[in-house]
C-alpha positions in Angstrom: 94.7 10.3 13.0 95.7 8.1 15.2 99.6 9.7 15.5 98.1 13.0 15.7 95.6 11.5 19.2 99.0 10.3 20.4 100.7 13.3 20.2 97.9 15.3 21.7 97.8 12.5 24.6 101.5 13.2 25.1 101.1 16.5 25.4 98.4 16.5 27.6 99.8 14.1 30.1 103.5 15.9 29.8 101.1 19.3 30.6 100.5 17.8 33.7 104.4 17.2 34.7 104.2 13.6 34.3 107.0 11.4 32.4 106.6 9.7 29.1 108.4 7.0 27.8 108.4 5.5 24.4 110.5 1.9 24.4 111.4 0.4 20.8 114.0 -1.4 19.0 113.8 1.0 16.1 114.0 4.7 16.5 111.9 5.1 13.6 108.9 3.7 14.8 108.2 6.8 16.7 106.7 9.4 14.9 108.3 12.8 14.6 105.8 15.0 16.3 105.8 12.3 19.2 109.4 12.1 19.8 109.8 15.9 20.2 107.6 15.4 23.1 110.3 13.1 24.5 112.1 15.0 27.2 115.0 12.1 28.5 116.5 10.0 25.8 118.1 6.5 26.5 120.1 4.8 23.4 121.7 2.1 23.2 123.5 0.6 20.7 122.2 0.4 16.7 124.1 -1.4 14.2 124.6 0.2 10.1 124.3 -2.9 7.9 122.0 -1.9 5.6 121.1 1.7 4.1 117.9 1.5 6.3 119.7 0.3 9.3 122.8 3.8 8.3 119.1 6.1 8.0 117.6 4.9 11.4 121.3 5.6 13.0 121.0 9.3 11.5 118.0 9.8 12.5 118.7 8.6 16.3 121.8 11.0 16.5 120.0 13.5 15.4 117.7 13.2 17.9 119.7 14.3 20.6 121.3 17.7 21.7 124.5 18.1 20.3 127.8 17.0 22.1 130.9 19.1 20.3 132.9 16.4 22.0 131.1 13.7 20.7 130.0 12.0 16.9 126.9 10.7 18.0 126.3 8.7 14.6 129.7 7.3 14.7 129.5 6.5 18.6 125.9 4.5 18.4 127.3 2.5 16.3 130.2 1.4 18.5 127.9 1.1 22.1 129.1 -1.7 24.3 127.0 -4.2 26.4 125.5 -1.7 29.3 126.6 1.7 27.5 124.1 4.2 26.1 123.5 7.7 24.9 121.6 9.6 27.2 120.3 12.8 27.6 118.1 14.1 30.4 116.1 17.5 30.9 118.2 19.9 33.1 116.9 21.7 35.8 115.2 24.4 34.0 113.3 21.6 31.4 115.8 21.5 28.5 117.8 18.8 27.3 121.0 18.2 28.2 124.1 17.6 25.7 124.1 14.0 25.0 126.9 11.8 26.7 128.3 8.4 27.0 126.9 6.6 29.9 127.5 2.9 31.8 123.7 2.1 32.7 123.3 0.8 36.2 122.2 -2.9 36.5 118.7 -3.2 37.5 118.4 -4.4 41.2 115.9 -7.1 41.3 115.5 -10.7 42.0 112.3 -13.4 41.5 112.3 -14.3 45.0 110.4 -12.8 47.8 111.4 -10.4 50.3 112.1 -11.4 54.3 109.9 -10.4 57.0 113.0 -8.6 57.8 113.8 -7.0 54.1 110.1 -6.1 54.2 110.1 -4.4 57.7 113.2 -2.5 57.0 111.7 -1.1 53.5 108.5 0.3 54.8 110.0 1.5 58.4 112.9 3.6 56.0 109.4 4.7 53.8 108.7 8.8 54.1 105.0 7.1 54.7 105.9 5.4 57.9 103.8 5.9 60.7 100.4 6.6 58.4 99.4 3.4 57.1 99.7 0.8 59.2 97.2 1.2 61.0 94.0 -1.2 59.5 90.9 1.0 59.2 87.7 -1.2 58.5 84.8 1.5 57.9 81.6 0.6 57.4 80.3 0.4 53.9 77.9 2.2 52.2 75.9 -1.1 51.9 76.7 -1.9 55.5 75.1 1.3 56.4 71.9 0.8 54.0 71.3 -2.8 55.3 71.6 -1.9 59.0 69.0 0.9 58.3 66.7 -1.3 56.1 66.9 -4.0 59.0 66.1 -1.4 61.3 62.7 0.0 59.8 59.6 -1.2 60.8 57.3 -3.5 58.6 54.7 -2.2 56.4 51.6 -2.4 57.9 50.0 -5.5 56.7 53.2 -7.0 55.9 56.0 -9.0 57.6 59.4 -8.1 57.5 61.1 -8.8 54.4 63.5 -11.9 54.5 66.8 -11.5 55.1 68.2 -12.4 51.7 65.4 -10.1 50.2 66.9 -7.2 52.0 70.4 -7.9 50.8 69.0 -7.8 47.5 67.1 -4.5 47.8 70.1 -2.7 49.4 72.5 -4.1 47.4 70.3 -2.8 44.4 70.0 0.3 46.0 73.6 0.6 46.4 74.9 -0.2 43.5 72.3 2.0 41.7 73.8 4.8 43.9 77.5 3.5 42.8 76.7 3.8 39.2 75.3 7.0 39.0 77.6 8.8 40.8 80.6 6.6 38.7 78.9 8.1 35.6 79.0 11.3 37.3 82.8 11.5 37.8 83.2 9.2 34.6 81.5 12.2 32.7 83.3 14.7 34.2 86.8 13.1 33.6 85.9 12.2 29.8 85.2 15.9 28.9 88.0 17.4 30.6 90.3 15.0 28.8 88.5 14.7 25.4 87.7 18.6 25.5 92.0 18.9 26.5 92.2 16.9 23.1 89.1 17.6 20.8 88.7 21.2 22.2 91.2 23.9 21.2 88.9 26.6 19.4 85.8 24.9 20.2 83.7 26.4 22.8 82.5 24.5 26.0 
């Protein structure tokens, strides 16, 4: 049952044009029905010392689109550090034939960017010019609070203390946010679960 739901979720996500990646040390960890939904594959070296290891190598080799120039099952056991077998989707969404490739090492570090580096990256962004200005819009809480404070006190009663006003406004804002969140949440859940479980069932 769990595998079926994972497969349905993967199908749903892929239908929205979003890539899905599963990372594992053993290709047999991923069910065939899920593996069939994954378009891009990067396979590093596997060693075949036991019958189960040999089964794993064979299974991994069969998941690639065959390349007449490569004996995939043999190459998997010969890959060196930094090498991998790679197959990606082409422009039409079909898997390309598997190729032996060198993987470019990650370009990262464990220290913060300098102000100069950060500025250079920001200015080189396609979004530069849109989000530099800080905008502090008046929140719903602030609007409700100002209305409550501006309202005349009830006849025969004094104005509510400031702390009490904040509590009342906070409760109103929280209630409104909860109602909106619940409604949106229900719509999202209905959409996702409808796609997963809907099938032939009517709405």
